[in-house]
KEVEXSE-63561 format. One record per residue (C-alpha): x, y, z. Coordinates in pm, whole numbers, padded with zeros to 5 digits, always signed. Last residue first. Layout:
XYZ;...
This chain:
+02594+02182+04490;+02854+02055+04222;+02782+01806+04085;+03027+01497+04081;+03338+01478+03869;+03233+01376+03474;+03223+01725+03385;+03516+01805+03571;+03790+01569+03308;+04096+01630+03334;+04344+01603+03041;+04661+01391+03128;+04924+01467+02877;+05222+01221+02811;+04981+00952+02628;+04957+01204+02384;+04962+00965+02124;+04546+00858+02097;+04410+01212+02081;+04166+01236+02392;+03826+01137+02405;+03477+01302+02562;+03183+01096+02512;+02882+01345+02643;+02569+01155+02628;+02194+01363+02553;+01939+01280+02780;+01934+01603+02922;+01762+01716+02622;+01461+01614+02698;+01346+01375+02917;+01614+01346+03153;+01547+01774+03195;+01887+01903+03212;+01950+02155+02932;+01500+02187+02997;+01634+02343+03332;+01807+02587+03209;+01610+02695+02976;+01312+02740+03218;+01468+02979+03428;+01601+03159+03160;+01240+03227+03072;+01203+03284+03426;+01435+03495+03495;+01335+03706+03196;+01009+03786+03301;+01139+03871+03670;+01341+04123+03513;+01153+04435+03690;+01116+04212+04003;+01528+04182+04088;+01704+03912+04044;+01933+03781+04291;+01683+03412+04309;+01882+03371+03959;+02200+03309+04115;+02082+02980+04256;+01979+02858+03903;+02383+02933+03715;+02503+02795+04034;+02284+02491+03969;+02440+02466+03659;+02783+02461+03757;+03004+02192+03546;+02907+01911+03720;+02530+01990+03679;+02629+02057+03329;+02812+01730+03277;+02519+01551+03508;+02225+01688+03242;+02422+01605+02940;+02474+01264+03048;+02767+01081+03100;+03114+00971+02918;+03452+00842+02956;+03790+00928+02835;+03786+00718+02549;+04166+00773+02360;+04132+00824+02026;+04301+00687+01653;+04086+00473+01482;+04016+00174+01719;+03967+00373+01995;+03722+00603+01794;+03507+00293+01672;+03494+00079+01983;+03297+00450+02154;+03053+00474+01901;+02968+00108+01857;+02890+00149+02322;+02769+00378+02269;+02515+00353+01958;+02415+00670+01819;+02088+00802+01825;+01947+00852+01433;+01829+01152+01287;+01642+01259+00931;+01543+01660+00879;+01316+01785+00691;+01201+01943+00402;+01494+01794+00139;+01234+01457+00150;+00907+01590+00256;+00794+01213+00497;+00967+00903+00353;+01071+00944+00732;+00741+00829+00882;+00795+00847+01252;+00753+01191+01271;+00871+01458+01520;+00687+01793+01526;+00888+02148+01588;+00882+02241+01249;+00976+01938+01088;+01209+01652+01251;+01235+01304+01071;+01293+01020+01323;+01500+00716+01353;+01534+00501+01623;+01493+00150+01519;+01151+00039+01407;+01135-00367+01613;+01245-00168+01906;+01114-00443+02152;+01377-00638+02017;+01609-00418+02189;+01948-00298+01986;+01906+00041+02083;+01854-00050+02440;+02109-00358+02519;+02379-00135+02266;+02357+00195+02562;+02214+00492+02390;+02316+00746+02256;+02168+01085+02063;+02407+01346+02086;+02714+01535+02209;+03090+01404+02116;+03375+01612+02234;+03748+01561+02126;+04040+01626+02299;+04423+01732+02213;+04725+01666+02036;+04870+01704+01676;+04505+01696+01511;+04367+01661+01221;+04503+01308+01157;+04231+01147+01486;+03904+01314+01263;+04003+01099+00960;+03991+00780+01166;+03696+00922+01324;+03467+00978+01080;+03626+00652+00858;+03477+00444+01163;+03138+00666+01196;+03065+00560+00825;+02844+00284+00883;+02612+00396+01159;+02442+00094+01177;+02031+00128+01237;+01761-00100+01344;+01432-00298+01151;+01261-00570+01252;+01048-00825+01042;+00915-01131+01248;+00919-01003+01584;+01252-01006+01749;+01202-01256+02061;+01636-01337+02139;+01801-01008+02016;+02012-00951+01652;+02259-00995+01773;+02371-01112+02142;+02501-00841+02312;+02857-00673+02393;+02789-00443+02089;+03119-00488+01932;+03253-00801+02006;+02891-00979+01963;+02833-00747+01644;+03161-00883+01439;+03000-01122+01208;+02679-00839+01171;+02920-00590+01096;+03131-00805+00882;+02782-00920+00661;+02720-00508+00658;+03081-00473+00489;+02970-00713+00241;+02708-00532+00182;+02312-00707+00230;+02067-00770-00079;+01808-00524-00085;+01501-00481-00004;+01252-00244-00047;+01100+00071+00114;+00874+00321-00097;+00886+00616-00240;+00579+00832-00502;+00593+00916-00816;+00227+01060-00976;+00109+01011-01284;-00163+00760-01152;+00047+00598-00920;+00400+00530-01059;+00639+00327-00813;+01014+00423-00684;+01313+00240-00432;+01423+00322-00138;+01662+00025+00004;+01701-00123+00333;+01945-00375+00331;+01853-00760+00422;+01902-00928+00698;+01775-01358+00649;+01574-01560+00963;+01209-01490+00815;+01269-01106+00805;+01566-00906+00966;+01573-00553+00802;+01860-00355+00794;+01923-00018+00775;+02235+00162+00658;+02265+00510+00845;+02363+00871+00698;+02533+01107+00946;+02280+01314+01133;+02312+01123+01458;+02672+01252+01408;+02641+01626+01433;+02447+01701+01758;+02746+01877+01913;+03138+01773+01750;+03323+02017+01946;+03752+01917+01848;+04007+02075+02068;+04339+02204+02043;+04639+02136+01880;+04595+02165+01474;+04644+01911+01175;+04822+02090+00842;+04715+01828+00585;+04523+01682+00759;+04323+02045+00843;+04296+02036+00442;+04111+01707+00463;+03850+01790+00732;+03770+02156+00549;+03783+02500+00684;+03596+02808+00771;+03839+03065+00942;+03863+03256+01256;+04116+03439+01479;+03996+03585+01783;+04014+03960+01892;+03710+04041+01792;+03381+03826+01688;+03131+04028+01423;+03186+03742+01212;+02983+03465+01410;+02638+03495+01361;+02635+03658+01011;+02862+03407+00911;+02734+03107+01057;+02422+03175+00813;+02606+03209+00523;+02719+02846+00654;+02444+02660+00685;+02343+02769+00266;+02721+02639+00184;+02688+02332+00327;+03012+02120+00418;+03079+02336+00712;+03383+02335+00933;+03442+02539+01184;+03775+02693+01323;+03831+02945+01604;+04154+03056+01661;+04301+03045+02044;+04598+03218+02155;+04458+03576+02213;+04169+03384+02437;+04372+03241+02723;+04481+03615+02867;+04106+03643+02909;+04055+03354+03070;+03648+03317+03215;+03533+03568+03023;+03716+03535+02736;+03632+03171+02676;+03232+03323+02740;+03288+03465+02454;+03449+03210+02203;+03150+02952+02337;+02878+03198+02227;+03031+03260+01926;+03098+02873+01836;+02795+02753+01995;+02584+03055+01778;+02691+02960+01448;+02403+02859+01330;+02450+02484+01268;+02856+02396+01420;+02865+02091+01160;+03235+02040+01321;+03340+02357+01535;+03731+02329+01582;+03862+02552+01881;+04222+02547+01731;+04541+02640+02029;+04745+02908+01834;+05151+02949+01851;+05178+02525+01821;+05483+02421+02024;+05240+02247+02320;+05476+02297+02636;+05227+02027+02847;+05093+02355+03016;+04933+02464+02743;+04761+02159+02684;+04635+02177+03013;+04496+02503+02992;+04327+02452+02683;+04159+02139+02831;+04059+02353+03131;+03925+02629+02925;+03684+02355+02749;+03526+02197+02990;+03458+02556+03149;+03356+02682+02840;+03066+02397+02856;+02943+02589+03118;+02912+02952+02943;+02810+02738+02624;+02455+02607+02787;+02409+02913+02932;+02491+03141+02584;+02054+03103+02536;+01837+02818+02414;+01959+02734+02076;+02292+02648+02213;+02062+02296+02362;+01933+02238+02028;+01560+02332+01923;+01391+02209+01625;+01228+02252+01324;+01211+02686+01441;+01044+02861+01660;+01178+02742+01958;+01498+02720+01729;+01689+02552+01463;+01584+02641+01095;+01723+02351+00859;+01636+02538+00483;+02021+02634+00464;+02004+02484+00077;+02319+02246+00213;+02107+02106+00553;+01813+01994+00403;+01927+01929+00027;+01800+02029-00291;+02082+02190-00473;+02396+02012-00269;+02274+01727-00173;+02321+01727+00163;+01968+01547+00390;+01768+01481+00144;+02048+01273-00052;+02238+01125+00242;+01950+00988+00375;+01879+00813+00064;+02231+00723-00025;+02199+00497+00363;+01857+00391+00275;+01986+00215-00069;+01875+00355-00410;+01631+00207-00629;+01551+00274-00992;+01898+00231-01146;+02095+00501-00985;+01996+00721-01253;+01655+00725-01203;+01705+00747-00799;+01868+01104-00830;+01579+01187-01143;+01320+01085-00883;+01485+01298-00660;+01482+01619-00816;+01142+01612-00938;+00980+01517-00576;+00881+01233-00422;+00525+01177-00273;+00581+01005+00039;+00260+01118+00239;-00014+00885+00004;+00156+00587+00175;+00136+00349-00110;+00016-00046+00022;
C-alpha cells in the first residue's frame, strides 16, 4: 500500500532513476540532507530554535556554552601546561549549525580566561554552503579572535592542537538500515512507484553488502550483546552507523594533540538493539514535530538516528582516539556548575522577572531527563598523547 505522504519530488526522482530505480537508505538519507541543490542542510532550509524545526542546547541561550566553556578552558590550559609548540590553540567545531555555539563559547572563554583568548583560533568545519552563509552572520562580528572555515582534508594536511566539538552532528550521518525477516537480513532501500502519473517513495529489501555482513559477524564483540536479540518480531529493523569508523579516523588526523567531545542522542547497545525497538531510532523533524514517517517531505525535513554508545566508543578507539569517559548531559552540566546559575536567579529584581523565568526554563530544559538532559557527552583524547592527562571536570560529582 502506497503512503500518500511519501510523494517524491522531481529532483529526487531524477537521482533515483540515475541510480537504476532504487537506492540504499544510506544513499537516500545522504541525498535528502546533503544534496548540494536540494538537501535540507545544504540549502539552508534547516531552522534551529524555539520557532524552528527543532531546538538544540545552544539555541536555548548562552548558558550551555558558558558551562561547556569551563571544560574547554580546562583542556586548553592542560595543553598549555604540556608545553605544546603550537602558536595557536584551535577550537574546532564540526557542523556548527547556526554558529551560535561557537560564538558563545568564544565569548565565555574570554570571560573565564582573558589571557588565553589571544592564543585561540576558531575553526568551523561546514560542508553546506547554505549553513555557512548563516554562520558568517553570527561569528564574523567576533573581535580579537582568529577565525576561519576549513574542511577536514585541509586540516589533515595542516593538523592543529586543541579541542574538537561535535554537538548534535553524528546523529545526522547517513545510516544503513538492516531488516531482519524470516531468518534473513536485508539492506533497506528506497524505490519509486508510479501511481496515476505521480511518483511515490517506498521501501524495498536489497541484498546486504559485505560490510554489513562483517558488521553482523563482529557484532557480539562490538556491542557486548547477542545480536540480533532474541524475541524479535517477524520484521525487525535497526540502524548501523557505517560512516563512524571513517569519521573518527579522519578526525584523529586533524589533531596533533588534544581532545574531542561528542554530544548527541545515544543509548547503550542493550537498549538500542532491544527486541521491542522494532523500527530502530530514526525519526524525522519538521516545525518542532517529530514524525516516524521518514519518507515524508524529502529535502524539507531533518532525519536523525541515535548513536549506539558501545559501537561509537569502539570505532573511536580503533581509529586514533583514547576514550576518557561519558555521561548524560544533565549530569555533565550540573558537574560544571549549572546549579550555581539557577541559584543566581534568586537575586534578580522584580523588573527582570520575566527574563529570569525564561532563563530558568531554559536551564531546566538543558538537564531535563526526558529531553536534552538525556543527551550523552562522550570525550576522547588523541591517542598519541600518553604524556598528557587531560582533566575532565564534567565527569566529576555535581556541584551543589
